[in-house]
Structures are given as structure tokens and as C-alpha cells.
C-alpha positions, -999 to 999 in steps of 0.1 A, spaced: 18 -203 -34 -19 -200 -38 -35 -193 -72 -61 -167 -79 -95 -177 -92 -105 -171 -128 -131 -145 -117 -104 -127 -97 -80 -128 -126 -106 -112 -149 -113 -86 -123 -76 -78 -120 -74 -71 -157 -101 -45 -152 -82 -31 -122 -50 -28 -143 -68 -10 -171 -85 15 -148 -53 22 -128 -34 27 -160 -60 50 -175 -61 74 -145 -24 73 -137 -15 105 -155 -34 129 -131 -45 132 -95 -65 103 -79 -95 126 -75 -95 135 -112 -100 98 -122 -123 89 -93 -154 86 -115 -137 59 -135 -126 42 -104 -161 42 -90 -176 30 -123 -154 -1 -120 -167 -8 -85 -133 -5 -68 -142 17 -38 -170 -6 -27 -151 -39 -32 -147 -46 5 -185 -44 11 -193 -62 -21 -171 -92 -12 -178 -91 26 -195 -125 26 -170 -142 3 -144 -166 20 -116 -152 -2 -126 -115 2 -92 -105 15 -75 -121 -16 -97 -99 -38 -88 -68 -18 -51 -74 -15 -45 -84 -51 -66 -54 -63 -43 -31 -43 -12 -49 -56 -23 -47 -93 -34 -10 -89 1 -2 -74 17 -17 -105 2 12 -125 -7 39 -100 6 35 -64 -13 65 -52 -46 49 -62 -35 17 -45 -30 35 -12 -64 53 -14 -81 19 -20 -62 2 8 -73 29 32 -109 26 20 -109 -12 23 -92 -12 58 -119 13 70 -147 -8 56 -133 -39 72 -130 -22 106 -166 -9 105 -182 -41 91 -220 -37 88 -218 -2 102 -196 10 73 -201 45 62 -205 55 25 -169 67 22 -146 60 51 -108 61 52 -83 46 76 -52 59 93 -28 49 121 -24 72 151 5 73 175 20 96 201 47 106 177 24 125 152 -12 133 143 -28 110 118 -24 118 81 -53 109 59 -65 110 23 -88 141 19 -96 140 -18 -119 122 -25 -133 136 8 -142 109 33 -174 108 54 -157 91 83 -121 85 95 -112 52 113 -82 57 135 -62 28 149 -41 40 178 -10 18 177 2 29 212 -30 24 231 -43 -4 209 -78 12 203 -99 18 173 -119 50 171 -139 69 145 -144 106 139 -167 121 113 -152 144 87 -175 172 98 -159 172 132 -124 177 119 -128 194 85 -122 229 99 -90 219 116 -74 198 88 -40 210 76 -30 203 40 3 184 41 18 179 6 41 149 4 68 142 -22 57 105 -22 22 96 -35 20 131 -49 -12 124 -67 -30 121 -34 -41 151 -14 -32 146 23 -46 162 54 -34 161 90 -55 168 121 -55 164 158 -82 139 168 -109 156 188 -121 145 222 -154 135 206 -138 106 187 -158 74 194 -143 40 203 -155 10 182 -159 -27 191 -132 -36 166 -102 -55 179 -71 -34 171 -48 -64 168 -72 -80 143 -75 -47 124 -37 -45 120 -38 -77 99 -57 -64 69 -38 -31 70 -5 -51 70 -17 -72 40 -32 -43 20 -2 -20 24 22 -49 20 4 -58 -13 8 -22 -24 45 -23 -17 48 -56 -36 30 -40 -66 55 -12 -65 84 -36 -63 70 -55 -93 66 -23 -113 102 -14 -106 112 -48 -122 89 -44 -152 101 -8 -159 137 -18 -156 134 -49 -178 117 -28 -205 144 -1 -203 175 -23 -204 161 -42 -234 154 -10 -253 185 11 -243 216 3 -264 253 8 -260 279 -3 -285 251 -14 -307 236 -39 -283 209 -37 -256 224 -30 -222 203 -59 -209 229 -81 -225 256 -70 -201 263 -96 -174 264 -72 -145 232 -55 -154 215 -88 -160 225 -99 -125 212 -67 -110 178 -70 -127 175 -107 -119 182 -99 -83 153 -74 -83 130 -102 -95 143 -126 -69 137 -100 -42 100 -99 -52 92 -136 -55 95 -147 -18 76 -117 -6 48 -123 -30 47 -159 -19 46 -148 17 16 -126 9 -3 -155 -6 5 -176 25 -7 -149 48 -39 -145 28 -45 -182 33 -39 -179 70 -6 -198 69 18 -169 77 17 -138 99 7 -105 83 35 -85 100 61 -105 82 46 -95 48 47 -58 53 81 -60 71 96 -77 41 76 -58 14 88 -23 24 125 -29 20 119 -50 -11 101 -21 -28 126 5 -17 156 -16 -27 141 -25 -60 135 12 -68 171 20 -59 183 -7 -81 160 5 -109 175 40 -106 210 25 -109 199 5 -139 186 36 -156 217 56 -149 212 94 -151 178 89 -167 165 75 -134 166 110 -119 146 129 -144 109 134 -146 104 118 -180 112 84 -164 90 74 -135 116 56 -114 126 84 -90 89 90 -83 83 53 -77 110 53 -50 93 82 -32 60 63 -35 76 32 -20 90 52 9 57 69 15 36 37 15 61 22 39 58 51 63 20 53 61 18 15 68 33 22 102 70 23 93 96 -5 92 105 -2 129 69 -9 140 67 -41 119 102 -53 128 93 -48 165 62 -68 161 81 -97 145 106 -95 173 80 -96 199 64 -126 183 97 -145 186 113 -130 216 84 -118 238 77 -83 252 109 -65 261 92 -47 290 82 -81 304 117 -94 301 131 -65 322 105 -69 350 
């Protein structure tokens, strides 16, 4: 497993503090603090650095550990900046497009430009916000509820870019995978704190063997996925494996966390049920488990269409 540099470790401490400080409201409400910390422009600021993707992925992971909605907004900003390169707009965002549904994008803070990766036709296109603003439909989601979402039908005026769609999937895999890992880690941390505080029969419930095994299993579920992320960031593992593993790890950890909390896991005063919805939302917005499993299968088994011909 690779280690993060001292400079990155110091920066991640700032990321954690900012994410924690703005986690009580909507993402847009805390955006000034996020901008003051330099988080939205990080992809451009680190563009010339050899470990730029490490900075972006771990920033998203740490932000997700406090505020998954912010982590997703940053992941979409970074993926768009990486797709545009030197042509990056002041405030772009990123979304996947397919024949199943229109793209769903973050609309607060309002983007200047939307980068669309069509996963069916393998193309990357851009459309300015001014071209679609009048047709955007607000689409509230139960997951990542602190984000304002919009859905629109891409206009015929969308413009193709020179970006390689296959190459562009790699950072999106790693960024959304990192967000899911951050959620899985948060589920572990919240559960560990709860079972050490909650008492039955005069002792912490964390002393019960069955519950200890459940929480240990949650931690063991995170470790290999986190190691896979670091390997992929170093170019030693494929990115689709990271997001394919991270989605189920996050969802299953949240389910185990709910079980560990008992009835408290379902009420608003405890964040676990909301964390499960966030995990499922990030997994869906990343492209969905089926997409990533299909890509892993194709890497090992080839194109099923080619096998039938």
C-alpha cells in the first residue's frame, strides 16, 4: 500500500475540518468555506504534479468521511476539470449519460459547463449551463440530500471534445470509488464509537463477542478496497475494480452499522440510515454496480458480442 506524502497528510487535515464544519447544512450553504480552503480548484492547482490523482482521490475520500454530499460535488468538479484539461471552465461539473436516462447533475453551486461522458457511445461532450438551464428539472433524491440535483435532456448543440472516454472513466472510477471508501470508513468509525458508548447489563455492547465480530468484519471489508485504491492510483491495478468493490463495501458496511445500532439506526438523530442512502446514491451516480462488473468481466472474458459472432 502506498503512503501519502506529508504535504498531502497536512492538506487532508484541512479537508476533514472543512467537511466537518459544513456538514450540518446544504453543500451550497458552506461553499464559501469550501472555496476558501481551495478544494474546488484542486484539480487545476495540482495538474502538473505527478501525484495529482492521489491528492484528488484522497481529498474526496476524507471529505466523504464527514460529508458524503460534498465529496460527490468535488468528485464531479475534479472529473470535469480533468476531462477539459487546459480548456477547463471556471466551474464545470461531470455526469454520465446513457440511453436509460437523462444525465443528473449537481446544480447548486451552479456550474458554468457540464461534461457528459456517454457510456453507450463512448463519447465525451460538453454543454454550457446557459443552453440547458431553462429545461432543467429539479430531481430531489433521498441519498446525498444535501445536494441539489437537476436532470435535463442534452441538446443537439452539445459539443464533442478530444478527451478519450475510456481514459476519462479512470479518474471517475477512482474519485467515486474513493468517496465510497470514505463512506465505508465512516460507517466503521460511527459504529465503533457507538458500541463503546452504548451499555447493556452495565458493560459496553462492544464487549459482546458477536458484535465485536460484526464490527471487525466491517473494518476488514474496507482494508482491501483501500489498498486496491492505492494500487490503482499508482497505476498497478485497474480502476474499475476499485469502484466495483467499493460500492458493495460501503453499502454492506452501512447495513451492518444499522444492525449494530439496533433501532437507533433508523432514526434521524443517528446518521447511519442517511449514510446508507448516500452510499447507494454515490454507487448509482458512479455508473452503477452492473456497469463496473460488466467492465471487469469484459477485461477477463472479452466482449460478449464478439463471442457470439
